[in-house]
LOFIRO-768376 format. One record per residue (C-alpha): x, y, z. Coordinates in steps of 0.5 Angstrom, whole numbers, plus 500, padded with zeros to 3 digits. Layout:
BEGIN
XYZ...
***
This chain:
BEGIN
574683033577690033585690034587691042590697043597697047602701050599705057591704057586704061582697064575697066572691070565690072560685075553684078554685086550678089549675082548668084542670089539674084539668079536664084531669086529671078530664075529664068528672068535673070537671063534678060537682066544679064542682057539688059546689064551688058547692053547698058555696059557696051553702049557706054563703052562704045560711046566713050571710044572704049573696046569691049574686050570680053564679057563672061556671064555678068562680068564685062572687060573693057579698055580705053586709050584715055583714062577720062573716057574710062571714068565717064564710061563707067559714070554713064553705066551707073547712071543707066543702070540705076535708072533702068526698070529692073524686074520686080522693081529691084535694083541691080548694082554693079561694082567697078574698078578702073586702073591705068597701066601697061597694055600688053596683048596676048592673043585676043586679051591682055596679059600682065600685072596691070590687068590683074590689078584692075580686076582686084580693084574691081573685086574690092568695090561695092555694087554701085561703087566706082573705084580707081587707083592712083595711076588712073586718077593722076592722068585724068584731066581736071574734070568739071567738079559738077560732073565728078569729084574724088573720095580718098578711100586709102591705101590697100593691099589687094589680093595676090599683089605685093605693093599696096595701092592708093584708091579713090572713089569716084563721087558724082551727082545722082549716084550713091556716095556712102559705102562700106569699107572696100573688101581688100586683103588685111584689116579694112581701112579707109585711111588716106595716103601718107602725106609726102609732106609729113615732116619730122614727128618721129618722136611724137609718132612713137609716143602716140603709138606707144600710148595706143598700145596701152590706152584705149582712148587717146586724144591728140589735143592742140589748136587749130593748125598744129597737125593733129589730124595728120599725126593721127592718120600717120600713126593709125597708118603705121598700126593698121595690122594691129587691129584685125577688125580694121582702122577706120577714119571718121570725119566729124568736122562737118557736123556740130550736133552730137546726135550725128556722131553714132550715125557717122560711125555707122556710115564709115564701118558699114554697120546696119542703118536699122535701129539704134545706131549705137547698138548697130556699132557695137554689134558690127565691132563685137569683140574684134580689135578695132581702131576708130580715128575720130577727127574733129571732136571739139564741137561734139564733146557733149557725145563723149559719154557715148565713147565711154559706152562703146568702149565698155561694150567692145572689149578690144575697141581703141579710139584715137580722137583729135580735138581742140577741147578735152573730152574729160571722160573715162578712159581718156588719155591726153596727148598735147600735140606740140608745134614743130621744132624751129631753128635755134639760130640762122645757120644753114645747118641748124635751119636745115635740121629743123622740122619747122624749116623742113616742112617750110622748104618742102611745101615751097618747093613743091610749088616752085622746084627752083626754090632751095635752102641756102646760105642766103636764105636760111636766115629769113626762113629761120625768122619766118618759121620762128615767127609762126611758132612752128604752127604746121598749118601756118607754115604750109600756108606761108610757104605757098606765098613765097612764089608770089612775094618772095621771102623778104616780102613774106616776112613783111607781110607776116609782121602786119597780119596772118590774113595773108596765110590762106590758099590751102591744098585743094580738097582741104576743109574750108576751115584749113584753107586759111590760118584765119579761118582755123583759128576762127573755128576754135574762137567760135567754140568759146563763150563771150567771156572767154572770147574777151579774155583771149583777145585781151591776152594777145597783147602780152608778148612772151607769155604771161602769168595769172596775176598779170592776167587779173590786173590786165584783162579783168573787166566786163565780160570777163568777170572770172579770169581763172574760169575764162582761162580754164576754157582757153586751155581746154580749147588749146588756145592758151598753153601752160607751163610750170617751171619751179612751181611757177605756172606760165601761159602763152599763145602761139604767135598766129593765135596772137595776131588773131586775138589782137585783131579781135581786140582792135575791132572791139576798141579795147586796145587803148585800155588794155595796153595802158593797164599792160604798161602800168603793170610791167613798169610797176613790176620793175619798180617792185623788183628794184628794192631787192636788186642789191640784197639777197633777193637780187637774182630771184628778182632778176629771174622774174624780170628775165622772164618778162623781158618781152613784156617789158619792152612792149610796155616800154614801147607803149610808154615812148608813144604815149606817156614817156615819163612812165618809162624813163622813171623806171629806166635806171631800175631796168638797167640793172637787169640788162646785163644778166640777160644779155640785152644791153644793145636793146636797152640802149636803143630804147634808152635813147628813144625814151630820152628823145620822146620828151618827159618831165625833168624829174623823169628825165633824170632817171632816164639819164641814169638808166641810159648812163648805166647801159652805156657804161656796161657796153664799155662806152664810158665816154657816153656814159660820163656824158649821161651821167654829167647831164643827170648831175646837173639836172638833179642839182637844179631839182635838189634831188639828193638821191639821184644826184648821189647815183649820177655821181657814182656813176660818173666816178666809175666812168672816169676811172675807166677813162683813166681820169683817176684824180677826178674819179676820186674827187667825185667818189669823195663828193658822194657820201657828202651828198647823202643825208644818211650812209648808203651801204651799197654805194659805200661798198661800190666806192670801196671797189672803185677806190681799189680799181684806182689803187691798181691802176696806180700800181698799188695791187697790194692796197687794192687786193686789201680793199677787194677783200674788205668789199667781199666780205661786206658783200657776203654779209649783205647777201649780194652774191653778184657783187661779191663774185665780181670782186672775187674775179677782180682779186683773182686778176691781181693773182694772174698779174703775180703769176699765180694762175693756180690760185686765180683759176679755181676762183674764176672757174667757180664764178663761171659755174655760179653765174651759170646756176644763177643764169646771169649771162652777163656774169658768165661773160665776165667771168670767162673774160678773166678765165680766158687771161689764165688759160692763155697763160697755161694753154695758149692755144685753147685760151685763144679760143675762149678769148675769141669767143668772149670778144664776139660775145662782148661785141654782140651783147656788151660786157663788164669792164675792159680789162686791158685798162687794168694792165692785163695782157691782150690775149693775142699779144700774150699768146704770140710768144709760143704760137705762130701768127697764123694759128693765133688768127685761126684759133681766134676766129674759131672762138668767135663762132661759139655761143655763150653756152659753147664757150662755157662748155669749152672752158669747163671741159679744159678745166676737167682735163687740167684737173682744175677744181672749182674754189670753195667760195
***
């Protein structure tokens, strides 16, 4: 006998399936069958350099030094066995198992766990089937796929072995492909191995698992690329032992014929292929607990009633379905699969903790081991993942391009198109090889009306409402926006969110880019973009009427939710119709301090003013630019813009715009310290208007109060503030009232009456937070820092440092030092060392608005401060 090779070798075990039954049928002729069988196997083994270790009855055991040779010998054996002329025209079906491991010789045979593993793999196979272990598959050089391919048959427990094994079926032309589930220990399953890139999703997996324990039909619902299949397989793998009958994955993405669903089930679960397939499935499942994972049901929803039939007939059957469309059938419980979590900011710690960023980094590192997440690239990774809206497929495809174009190149590419997101994993379905293919698959399921609505909706930024869609998108072939929208919702191409009774819709960014490309191809961009701009610019004008009354904050809330759409509309205006944007720039400026978008607003205003426009529209633009510069505390720039607006208003004889320009100039002059000029301008305002303007009258009273303050007459200033507070409350302008109350609290601070000031300032902070007025929160914190420093200098320095950074990043209200309020660091220097001052100040500058408000609130609670009742 040849010397048995040792070290790493590959074992091949084979035996004839049903040999006892065949022997009984053939009688003495069975001996010839075994001899022919053995000769065929020995010839193939010798041809590929293997050694036949032993034969026992109809079983053969061979060993190879190369895994490739073992698989090729098995393939040759199967082909020759299938083509051989067997007695009575029958077919001898041989099951084969291949495993690579340690070859430890023991006498004339091998010993050890790897020999046992190979034998167990063979025993689990079916006649005509070749099953190999992951250990073998991973060692095989890439064979010509026209000769051999692999089918993942999942992870299995093998008899007598502690660890489960990941097994694969060898697939080759001319040989059977479909077989029943493997005969392994535990509930049978064909689930593929868990993906090493399955990131996060712990909460989702727990929720789906909980649903499966209570519901019999759970639909994982979401757009292509959201990770439905991966989540379904992951959860199914966790619950295999809960289903005695088995857990089986049925892939339905290769057919669009509902009639093929039942036969697909028959093939996967090993039911009888004779007669009615639904009946065969029912008979096979019977009363045992089974879990079937039906993947890709969106184009087969016409067969959904069949699922109800199965559930009614099989009392312990559970179905886990992945679909881009709802099944809308009895038993269904829908679970909307969300995108992965994206980083909330670009700090290394936040990015590292993000699910979306973790997937990106893991995928990039799997292709380029030198790629690591660090301080330098965290911001780029955060931007890329956020720009892809946490869509797992898009993130993986994007990460695969990092080694080609780098992070900076990838960011640039993604700003232009999603077509660069291609080149998925080998073995992936074609629709998952690129993001565009995945979305095209979903898009192709829509009718013409819904396809058109999908494309047109892509022009919206940051979400949209139904009324906006009716205005912007309704036109042939979209005759009914609600009907077409229902299709988009059912197909997961648009998502909805309800807040305070209002419904808002949005598209994930990769889907939006796809839609824009379709819209451009249809030649609809010019029409849709103009309608969009007209709608949102009109929205600003409509909201302006309530800016200074009881509806102030509801108007702000609406505009705040539309900031991205407004920016898109204004950008369109710059390039196409500057007058449209200039006319509403003043109205728009009222919302910018509230949402902290002043810096962006100033950039936009200057571009609009540089784009031309009529004199009348330019006056409005100058007023808006002046207001934005004012709230950014650039009083010189503000006064210049207002002066230009005054001159142009006088030329146009526009009294209302002239009054607005004078009003803004007067306040700018106050903070520039030109008090006498400010008073003269204020006096002129009331002479300019034909009818009294109560808002301006209250504003002028506030201005005169600040003038008195800056002249040292704080008693007179306090009296004026109290008068304005009463008038503001009567008018319903809460923001104006809070602003004046904070000013009045500042006088108390100057007088050393912090116990009076702090409750008012704390309440103003609370109220601005409730109203989602971020600018007001910064202003309240600015005043509160003055008081906290007087009581607790070290904690006050942190709050003041935070406010200083917030004002620098986003602008704010007035510069308090112009009112004689102390510089926070100078005030703290009486009791705090210089080093600690800088340390506390720097600590505060790292905080965001929410963290700063929480810090101030915790301080107030520790010191027993109750918010004033105002």
